[in-house]
C-alpha positions in Angstrom: -28.8 28.1 -3.6 -27.8 27.1 -7.1 -24.2 27.1 -6.1 -24.9 24.8 -3.1 -26.7 22.4 -5.3 -23.8 22.3 -7.7 -21.3 21.6 -4.9 -23.6 18.9 -3.6 -23.9 17.3 -7.0 -20.0 17.4 -7.4 -19.5 15.7 -4.0 -22.0 12.9 -4.9 -20.3 12.4 -8.2 -16.9 12.1 -6.5 -18.2 9.6 -4.0 -19.8 7.5 -6.8 -16.5 7.5 -8.6 -14.7 6.2 -5.5 -17.2 3.4 -5.2 -17.5 2.4 -8.8 -14.0 3.0 -10.2 -12.3 0.0 -8.3 -14.7 -2.5 -9.9 -14.3 -1.0 -13.4 -10.5 -1.1 -13.0 -10.4 -4.8 -12.0 -7.6 -6.8 -13.6 -7.4 -10.5 -14.0 -4.2 -12.0 -12.5 -4.9 -15.7 -13.1 -7.4 -17.6 -15.1 -7.2 -21.4 -14.8 -9.4 -24.3 -16.1 -9.9 -27.6 -14.3 -8.6 -30.8 -15.9 -12.0 -31.6 -17.6 -12.8 -28.0 -18.3 -15.8 -27.9 -16.1 -14.5 -25.2 -13.8 -12.8 -21.9 -14.5 -11.3 -20.0 -11.7 -10.3 -16.4 -12.1 -8.2 -14.4 -9.5 -8.7 -10.7 -10.0 -7.3 -7.6 -8.4 -8.3 -3.9 -8.0 -6.9 -0.9 -6.1 -9.6 1.0 -4.3 -9.3 4.6 -5.4 -7.7 6.8 -4.1 -5.7 4.5 -1.8 -2.6 2.4 -2.5 -4.1 -0.7 -0.9 -5.2 -3.5 -3.3 -7.6 -6.3 -2.9 -7.6 -9.7 -4.7 -10.7 -11.8 -5.3 -11.7 -15.3 -6.3 -14.4 -15.9 -9.0 -15.5 -19.4 -9.8 -17.5 -20.6 -12.9 -18.9 -24.0 -13.4 -20.2 -25.1 -16.8 -20.1 -21.5 -17.8 -22.3 -20.3 -14.9 -21.1 -18.2 -12.0 -20.8 -20.2 -8.7 -18.7 -17.9 -6.5 -18.1 -14.2 -7.1 -15.9 -11.6 -5.4 -14.6 -13.8 -2.6 -11.9 -11.9 -0.9 -8.5 -13.7 -0.9 -6.0 -11.1 0.0 -5.4 -7.4 0.8 -2.0 -5.6 0.6 -0.5 -2.2 -0.1 2.5 -0.8 -2.0 4.9 -2.2 0.6 3.8 -5.8 0.0 5.0 -8.0 -2.9 3.0 -8.6 -5.9 0.2 -11.2 -5.3 1.5 -13.3 -8.2 4.9 -13.5 -6.5 3.5 -14.2 -3.1 1.0 -16.9 -4.4 2.5 -18.3 -7.6 1.6 -21.4 -9.7 -2.3 -21.5 -9.6 -3.4 -25.0 -10.5 -6.1 -27.6 -10.0 -5.2 -30.5 -7.7 -8.2 -32.3 -9.0 -11.4 -31.4 -10.9 -12.9 -29.6 -7.9 -9.9 -28.6 -5.8 -8.0 -25.5 -6.7 -4.7 -24.3 -5.1 -2.1 -21.6 -5.4 1.1 -20.7 -3.7 3.5 -22.7 -1.5 3.4 -23.1 2.2 6.8 -21.6 2.7 8.0 -19.3 -0.1 11.1 -18.2 1.9 13.0 -21.5 1.8 12.2 -22.6 5.4 10.6 -25.9 6.3 6.9 -26.8 6.6 5.4 -29.9 8.4 3.7 -32.8 6.7 0.0 -33.6 7.5 -3.0 -35.6 6.4 -6.2 -33.6 6.1 -9.8 -34.9 6.2 -12.5 -32.5 5.1 -16.1 -33.4 6.0 -19.4 -31.8 5.2 -21.5 -33.2 8.0 -24.6 -31.3 6.9 -27.5 -31.7 4.5 -26.4 -28.7 2.5 -24.0 -28.2 -0.4 -21.0 -25.9 0.3 -20.1 -23.7 -2.6 -16.5 -23.1 -1.5 -14.3 -24.1 1.4 -11.1 -22.0 1.6 -8.1 -23.4 3.6 -5.0 -21.3 4.2 -1.7 -22.0 5.8 1.6 -20.1 5.3 1.8 -18.9 1.8 -0.7 -21.5 0.5 -4.4 -21.3 -0.3 -6.6 -24.3 -1.2 -10.2 -24.1 -2.3 -12.6 -27.0 -2.4 -15.4 -26.3 -4.8 -19.0 -27.5 -4.5 -18.6 -29.9 -1.6 -21.7 -32.0 -1.6 -23.8 -32.8 1.5 -22.3 -35.6 3.5 -19.1 -35.6 1.3 -15.6 -36.4 2.6 -12.2 -35.5 1.0 -8.8 -36.8 2.2 -5.7 -34.9 1.2 -2.0 -34.9 2.1 -0.6 -31.5 2.5 2.0 -29.3 4.2 1.3 -26.7 6.9 3.3 -24.1 8.8 2.4 -22.5 12.1 -1.4 -22.6 11.8 -4.4 -23.3 9.7 -7.6 -21.3 8.9 -10.8 -22.2 7.1 -13.7 -20.3 5.6 -16.8 -21.8 3.9 -20.1 -20.8 2.4 -23.4 -22.7 2.0 -24.5 -22.6 -1.6 -28.3 -22.2 -0.9 -28.4 -19.6 1.9 -25.1 -17.9 1.4 -24.3 -18.3 5.1 -20.6 -18.0 5.8 -18.6 -19.4 8.7 -14.9 -19.6 9.6 -12.4 -20.9 12.1 -8.7 -20.9 12.7 -6.0 -22.6 14.9 -2.4 -22.2 15.6 -0.4 -25.4 15.6 2.5 -26.1 17.9 4.5 -29.3 17.2 7.3 -30.6 19.4 10.7 -30.2 17.9 11.4 -33.9 17.8 8.1 -34.9 16.3 8.5 -36.8 13.0 5.0 -38.2 12.4 2.5 -36.6 10.1 -0.2 -34.7 11.9 -3.8 -35.8 11.4 -6.1 -32.8 11.0 -9.8 -32.8 10.3 -12.0 -29.9 9.1 -15.6 -30.6 9.8 -18.7 -28.5 8.9 -21.5 -29.1 11.4 -24.6 -27.0 11.4 -23.5 -23.5 10.8 -20.0 -23.9 12.2 -16.7 -25.4 11.1 -14.3 -27.2 13.5 -10.6 -27.8 13.0 -9.4 -30.7 15.1 -6.6 -33.1 15.6 -6.1 -36.2 17.8 -2.5 -35.0 18.5 -1.9 -32.2 21.0 -0.8 -28.7 20.0 -3.9 -27.1 18.4 -5.0 -23.8 19.9 -7.9 -21.6 18.8 -6.7 -18.4 17.2 -8.1 -15.3 15.6 -9.7 -15.9 12.3 -8.6 -15.9 9.6 -5.5 -15.4 7.4 -3.1 -12.6 8.3 -3.3 -11.0 4.9 -7.0 -10.0 4.9 -9.8 -9.2 7.3 -12.2 -11.7 8.8 -15.5 -12.5 7.0 -17.5 -10.0 9.0 -15.4 -7.2 7.6 -15.0 -8.3 4.0 -17.8 -6.0 3.0 -15.3 -3.1 3.2 -13.8 -4.4 0.0 
């Protein structure tokens, strides 16, 4: 009986180590301040013991207080490149828009576009993550009723995730984008949050609903695994 209790305690200790060790071993890859120092964004990584897979997360601080914590950005294994090589050059595009990586990091060509982001709700959005190719853009603290217009590059498709600041409700959407070979004009794209959903739309043809979200991590419903 005593031996069985000892074995049980050993198993529980091992399981606890597996759960706790990854968070203790977290390593900060990037730490970036906004132009006016109001925001600090940290990108951190850990390897869930005992596997070779690694996970990368976004943490956001505003005026020294935590705004977003442990938002999954990426998962990979030992066969994938280092996250810092895949998504280099973390920077703030403005005081509340953060970005990292380049749409195409293999020398191929992306397409030009104009992007309008609209929060058509009465709630503040703590983050809105947009991804295309090897590029990630994060809009921070998007106020109720706010609109942001950006020019950007895209490649093949576009995905978006967002989270309401008060309730913590998350929602996501994704599209593939098919452009005609002879198309020269910039594509107009809108990302609109309505109710508890986000819609990605364009007045030009070629958008098709696709599996959400980015190819380098699971969808929001399965992020809890990390």
